[in-house]
C-alpha positions in Angstrom: 0.0 0.1 -0.1 1.5 3.4 1.1 5.3 4.4 1.7 5.1 3.8 5.5 8.2 6.6 5.8 5.9 8.9 4.8 3.9 8.3 7.6 6.5 8.1 10.2 4.7 10.4 12.7 1.3 8.8 12.5 -0.2 7.1 15.5 -3.0 4.6 15.1 -6.2 5.7 13.2 -5.6 9.3 11.8 -9.1 11.2 11.6 -7.6 14.3 10.3 -7.9 17.6 12.1 -9.8 19.1 9.3 -11.9 16.3 8.1 -15.2 17.5 6.7 -18.4 15.7 6.2 -19.6 14.4 2.5 -21.8 17.1 2.5 -19.4 19.6 3.6 -17.2 18.3 0.7 -19.7 18.4 -1.7 -20.0 22.4 -1.0 -16.3 22.5 -1.2 -16.1 20.7 -4.4 -18.8 23.1 -5.9 -17.0 26.3 -4.9 -13.6 24.7 -6.1 -15.3 24.9 -9.7 -15.7 28.8 -9.8 -12.3 29.3 -11.9 -12.7 28.2 -15.4 -10.4 26.8 -17.7 -9.5 28.5 -21.2 -12.3 27.2 -23.0 -14.5 29.0 -20.4 -16.5 25.9 -19.4 -16.9 25.6 -15.4 -16.5 21.9 -13.9 -19.9 20.2 -13.9 -21.4 18.9 -10.4 -21.3 15.0 -10.5 -24.7 13.2 -9.6 -25.0 11.8 -6.3 -24.9 7.7 -6.5 -25.2 5.2 -3.8 -22.1 3.3 -3.4 -22.7 -0.2 -4.7 -25.4 0.8 -7.3 -23.3 -0.8 -10.0 -22.0 -4.3 -9.6 -20.1 -4.8 -12.6 -18.7 -3.6 -16.0 -19.6 -4.3 -19.9 -17.3 -7.1 -21.3 -13.6 -6.5 -20.6 -11.2 -5.6 -23.6 -7.7 -6.7 -24.0 -4.7 -5.3 -25.7 -0.9 -6.6 -25.6 1.2 -3.9 -24.1 4.9 -4.2 -22.9 5.3 -7.6 -21.4 1.4 -8.1 -20.6 -1.8 -8.9 -22.3 -3.8 -6.3 -20.1 -7.3 -7.0 -19.3 -9.4 -3.5 -18.8 -12.7 -2.1 -18.4 -13.8 1.2 -20.8 -16.9 3.1 -20.5 -17.7 6.5 -22.3 -17.2 7.9 -25.8 -14.4 6.7 -27.7 -13.1 10.2 -28.7 -13.9 11.8 -24.9 -11.0 13.1 -22.7 -9.3 10.1 -21.2 -9.4 9.2 -17.4 -7.4 6.5 -16.5 -8.4 4.8 -13.1 -5.9 2.7 -11.1 -6.8 0.1 -8.3 -4.5 -1.0 -5.3 -4.1 -4.0 -2.9 -6.1 -6.0 -2.0 -8.6 -4.6 -4.7 -9.4 -4.6 -8.4 -11.3 -2.8 -11.1 -14.3 -2.9 -9.2 -13.1 -0.2 -6.8 -14.2 2.2 -9.7 -17.2 0.2 -10.5 -19.5 3.2 -9.5 -16.9 6.0 -10.4 -16.7 5.1 -14.2 -20.3 5.5 -15.2 -20.4 8.7 -13.3 -17.4 9.9 -15.4 -18.7 8.5 -18.6 -22.2 10.1 -18.2 -20.1 13.2 -18.3 -18.4 12.7 -21.4 -15.1 11.1 -20.3 -13.3 7.8 -21.9 -12.6 5.8 -18.7 -10.0 3.0 -18.7 -9.8 0.7 -15.6 -7.0 -1.7 -16.2 -6.3 -4.7 -13.9 -2.6 -4.2 -12.7 -0.2 -6.9 -13.3 -0.9 -10.1 -11.5 -4.3 -9.3 -11.1 -7.7 -10.5 -12.8 -7.5 -11.1 -16.5 -4.2 -9.5 -17.0 -1.4 -12.0 -18.0 2.2 -11.9 -18.9 3.0 -12.7 -22.6 5.6 -15.0 -21.8 6.6 -17.4 -18.9 10.2 -16.3 -19.0 9.2 -12.9 -17.8 10.4 -12.2 -14.4 7.1 -11.7 -12.0 8.7 -8.2 -11.0 6.4 -5.7 -9.1 8.7 -2.8 -8.7 7.0 0.5 -8.8 8.5 1.6 -11.9 7.6 -1.8 -13.7 4.0 -1.1 -12.8 4.1 2.5 -14.2 5.8 1.3 -17.2 2.9 -1.1 -17.6 0.4 1.9 -17.7 2.7 3.6 -20.1 2.6 0.8 -22.5 -0.9 0.5 -22.2 -1.5 4.3 -23.3 1.0 3.9 -26.3 -0.9 0.8 -27.7 -4.5 2.6 -27.3 -2.8 5.5 -28.7 -3.9 7.9 -25.6 -1.2 10.8 -25.5 -2.4 11.9 -22.2 -5.0 11.3 -19.4 -6.3 12.5 -16.2 -4.9 9.9 -13.8 -6.8 8.8 -10.5 -5.7 6.2 -8.1 -5.5 4.9 -4.6 -3.0 2.7 -2.8 -0.8 0.9 -5.6 -2.7 2.8 -8.0 -1.7 6.4 -6.3 1.8 5.3 -6.3 1.7 4.4 -10.0 -0.2 7.7 -11.3 2.4 9.5 -9.0 5.2 8.1 -10.7 3.9 8.6 -14.4 3.0 12.1 -13.1 6.7 12.7 -11.8 8.6 11.2 -14.6 6.2 11.4 -17.8 4.5 14.4 -17.0 3.6 15.1 -20.6 1.3 12.0 -20.3 -0.7 13.5 -17.3 -3.6 16.0 -17.7 -4.4 16.3 -14.0 -3.9 13.9 -11.0 -6.0 12.7 -8.3 -3.9 10.9 -5.7 -5.2 9.5 -2.7 -3.2 9.5 0.3 -1.0 12.4 -1.6 2.5 11.7 -2.5 3.3 8.1 -2.1 6.4 7.4 -4.3 8.7 4.7 -2.6 12.2 5.3 -1.6 13.6 1.7 -0.7 16.6 3.3 1.2 14.3 5.1 3.5 12.2 2.0 4.3 15.3 0.5 5.9 15.0 2.7 8.9 12.3 1.8 11.6 9.2 3.9 12.1 7.2 4.9 15.0 5.9 1.7 16.5 2.1 2.5 15.8 3.2 2.8 12.0 5.0 -0.6 12.4 1.9 -1.9 13.9 -0.4 -0.9 10.9 2.1 -2.6 8.4 1.8 -6.0 10.0 1.1 -7.7 6.9 4.2 -6.2 5.1 6.1 -8.1 7.7 4.0 -11.3 7.6 4.9 -11.5 3.7 8.5 -11.4 4.5 8.2 -14.5 6.5 7.5 -18.1 5.1 4.3 -18.2 6.8 3.2 -15.1 4.8 4.5 -16.8 1.6 2.3 -19.8 2.4 -0.9 -18.0 2.8 -0.4 -16.1 -0.4 0.3 -19.0 -2.3 -2.8 -20.7 -0.8 -5.8 -19.9 -2.9 -8.3 -19.8 0.0 -6.2 -18.4 2.7 -5.1 -15.3 0.7 -8.8 -14.6 0.4 -9.0 -15.0 4.0 -6.2 -12.5 4.5 -7.4 -10.0 2.0 -11.0 -10.0 3.5 -9.5 -9.2 6.8 -7.5 -6.4 5.6 -10.6 -4.7 3.8 -12.3 -4.9 7.4 -8.9 -3.1 9.1 -8.5 -0.3 6.6 -12.3 0.5 6.1 -13.9 0.3 9.5 -17.1 2.1 8.3 -17.5 0.2 5.1 -20.5 -2.5 5.5 -19.7 -4.2 2.2 -21.5 -7.4 1.6 -20.3 -11.0 0.3 -20.9 -10.5 -2.9 -19.0 -7.3 -3.4 -15.9 -8.9 -1.8 -16.3 -11.9 -4.1 -16.6 -9.9 -7.1 -13.1 -8.5 -6.4 -11.8 -11.8 -4.9 -12.0 -13.2 -8.3 -9.2 -11.2 -9.4 -7.0 -13.0 -6.8 -7.2 -16.1 -8.8 -4.8 -14.8 -11.3 -1.7 -17.3 -11.5 1.0 -14.7 -10.8 -0.9 -13.0 -7.8 0.9 -14.2 -5.0 4.3 -13.8 -6.8 3.4 -10.1 -7.9 2.1 -9.0 -4.2 5.0 -11.0 -2.3 7.3 -9.2 -4.6 6.0 -5.9 -4.0 6.2 -5.9 -0.5 9.5 -7.5 -0.3 11.1 -5.3 -2.6 9.9 -2.2 -1.2 11.7 -3.2 2.4 14.8 -4.0 0.7 14.6 -7.6 1.3 15.0 -8.4 -2.5 16.9 -6.6 -5.5 15.2 -5.2 -8.2 15.9 -6.0 -12.1 18.7 -3.7 -13.7 16.2 -2.8 -16.6 14.4 -0.6 -14.1 17.5 0.7 -11.9 17.4 4.2 -13.7 13.8 4.9 -13.2 14.2 4.1 -9.6 17.3 5.8 -9.0 15.1 9.0 -10.2 12.2 8.0 -7.9 14.5 7.6 -4.8 15.3 11.2 -5.3 11.6 11.9 -4.8 10.9 14.1 -7.8 8.3 16.7 -7.4 5.0 16.7 -9.3 4.0 19.8 -11.3 0.7 18.8 -12.8 -2.4 20.1 -11.5 -3.3 18.0 -8.7 -6.2 17.1 -6.0 -5.1 14.8 -2.9 -7.5 13.1 -1.1 -7.0 11.6 2.5 -9.6 9.2 3.9 -9.9 10.3 7.5 -10.6 6.3 8.6 -7.6 4.9 6.9 -4.9 4.0 9.0 -2.4 5.0 6.8 -3.5 8.5 6.6 -1.3 10.7 8.5 -2.2 13.7 10.8 -1.4 17.2 9.4 -4.4 17.3 6.6 -1.4 16.6 3.9 0.9 18.9 5.2 3.6 16.3 5.1 3.6 15.6 1.5 2.2 19.2 0.3 5.9 20.4 -1.1 6.1 17.6 -3.4 3.4 19.1 -5.5 4.4 22.4 -7.5 1.5 22.7 -9.8 -2.2 23.9 -9.4 -3.2 22.1 -6.0 -5.7 21.3 -3.6 -6.4 18.9 -0.7 -9.2 17.4 0.4 -9.9 15.2 3.8 -12.8 12.8 3.5 -14.9 12.0 6.7 -16.2 8.8 7.7 -14.3 6.8 4.7 -11.6 4.4 4.7 -8.9 3.0 2.4 -10.8 2.1 -0.6 -11.9 5.6 -1.2 -13.4 5.6 -4.8 -15.9 2.6 -3.9 -16.7 3.7 -0.3 -17.4 7.3 -1.8 -17.7 7.4 -5.4 -19.6 10.5 -5.9 -16.7 12.4 -3.9 -14.0 10.9 -5.9 -15.4 11.3 -9.4 -15.9 15.0 -8.4 -12.3 15.4 -7.4 -11.3 13.9 -10.9 -13.7 16.5 -12.5 -12.4 19.3 -10.4 -8.8 18.3 -11.0 -9.5 18.4 -14.7 -10.6 22.0 -14.2 -7.7 23.3 -12.0 
């Protein structure tokens, strides 16, 4: 999930001193649309939708891109401005099952890909290392855009998706029209991960240490045990989300990918310096270790009930964003923000596009 060193001052569940109610956020979002873009059109207000209104996507598409055959959902007009929605762990494209139709109805072409190791995305060769370095995942999305002939997109993400979007905005800003990054700046600096964090932060990251053990490895490699673990994580990081069995099972199908365990274990073990990355990604990781700034128009979101949200209302990462910028803390919402609060998330996407 999130770079733990970013949150070394966090203690337990950070509710955020400046948390606002959802109704308050709606008013804030509307106010934020007053400035107009050069075309003179203010940002529209997203219609309110009840979370869980939609349960699935139309038939998935596939495209060979880079080292992958990527499965993805696509909604909206083919020639509309593109929004790339990126999921995290332990989630899948259904985190955007309500967000995507909202954006599509407003004229956006919405692309929601399965990240490597998830759902219907597959490696093209059995010889390709099942690498999950942060830059490898970002390059997957760049390859997807190239194959779909998408020059630029609005990027929106949470968890692994936020990190991936942040990386693309930092290293390839010409591909990013605007950015919505849940939890702010989450680009990983592996070297800094080698130092211990505050005890409460270490406690929040229990599964990261679990994956470093043989016990954790066996759990992830066991089809049933991995599902049990992922569901437990959902309950911990989204304490107010009353999801039902069907909602979880739709996402759990993505965990059946044959590379799922390898990708998840690689990502978390690499992130804390237990395994080396591949030389082909070294130049990108060197750039990312320097914590490059992000200059594209950005809205950062903090979910107040997410245990990984630090205190300070985004102040800890504010200096990383050098372009047009806005921060919002969302009250009563946990880690899976787009699925728990789809209207709020979709409005942030629209507003970021109009910064």
